[in-house]
N, C-alpha and C positions, 0 to 999 in steps of 0.2 A: 461240654454237654453233648450227649449223643444226638446226632442229626435226626435219627428216626423218631426219637422221643419228642423232639421239637415239632417235627412235621405232624406226628399223630396228635399232639396236643393242639396245634393250630387248626388242624382239620376238624377235630372234635369241637373246638371253640366256634369255628365258622358254622358248623352244622347246628350247634345249639343256638346261635344268634339269629339264624335266618327266620325261624318262626316268630321270634319276639319282634324282629324288625317288621315283619308282615303285620302283626297285631298293632304295633305302634303307628304304622302308616295308616292302617284302617281306622284307628281311633282319631288320628289327626284329620283325616279326610272327612270323617263324619262331623267333626266339630267346627272346622274352619273351611269356608269355601275357597280360599286362595292357597290352600296347602297342597295342591297337586305337585308342586315342586319337590316336596318331601317324599312323595311317592316315587317320583323319578329318581331321586337320589338313593332311596332305599332299594329300588330295583337295580340300579347301577352297582351299588355296594354288594348286593346279593350275588349278582353275576360275576363281578370282578373278584370278590373274595373267594368265591367257590372255584373260579377258574384258576386263580393263583394257587390255591390249595391243591387242586387236581393236577396242575402242571408240576408242582413239586413232588407230589405223590407218584405220578407217572414216571418222572425222571428217576426217582430212587428205585421204584419197583421194576421199571424197565431195565435198569442197569443190573440189578440183582437177577432178574429173569434171564437176561442174556448170558450171564455168567453160569447160572444153573443149567441152562439148555446146552451150553458148550461142554459142560462136564457130563451131564446125563440128558440126552435128547428125549427120553421118555417123559420128562416133567414139563414138556412144552404146553400141554393142555392146562395144567395147574397154573403155569405162569400166565397164560392168557386170561384165566379167571381172575387172578389178582390184578392184572392190568385193567380188566373190565370194572372191577370194584373201585379202583382208583379213578377211572373215568366217570363213574357214577356220581362222584362228588360235584362235578361241574353240572351234571344234569339236575341234581337237587337244587342248586342255585338258580338255574334257569326256570325250573318249575315255580320256585318261590317268587321270582321276578314276574312271571306271568300272572301269578295270583295277586301280586301287589298292583300290577298295571290293570288288572281286571276290576279292582276296587276303586280306581280313580274315576 
């Protein structure tokens, strides 16, 4: 199986799961007083999963960007944009974790 397809599907899955985790933690915190532990677990999973996905994406995009820049230096700006998009995945997870921790 192609590595890029796996990484893109994992990244999409993580991004789709983050809001549902936030809602599940919010509902659990509203119904049970001792459920703060699930909020911490949800926040840790949000940050951990998005960071792993971002690391994989940056590794693949960075390697491809270095190869493209070595062949055509004028594509350096585009390569940096793609690296920034890959880094954004980790920021999304951090934002979701902050939202989860704000509900506890």
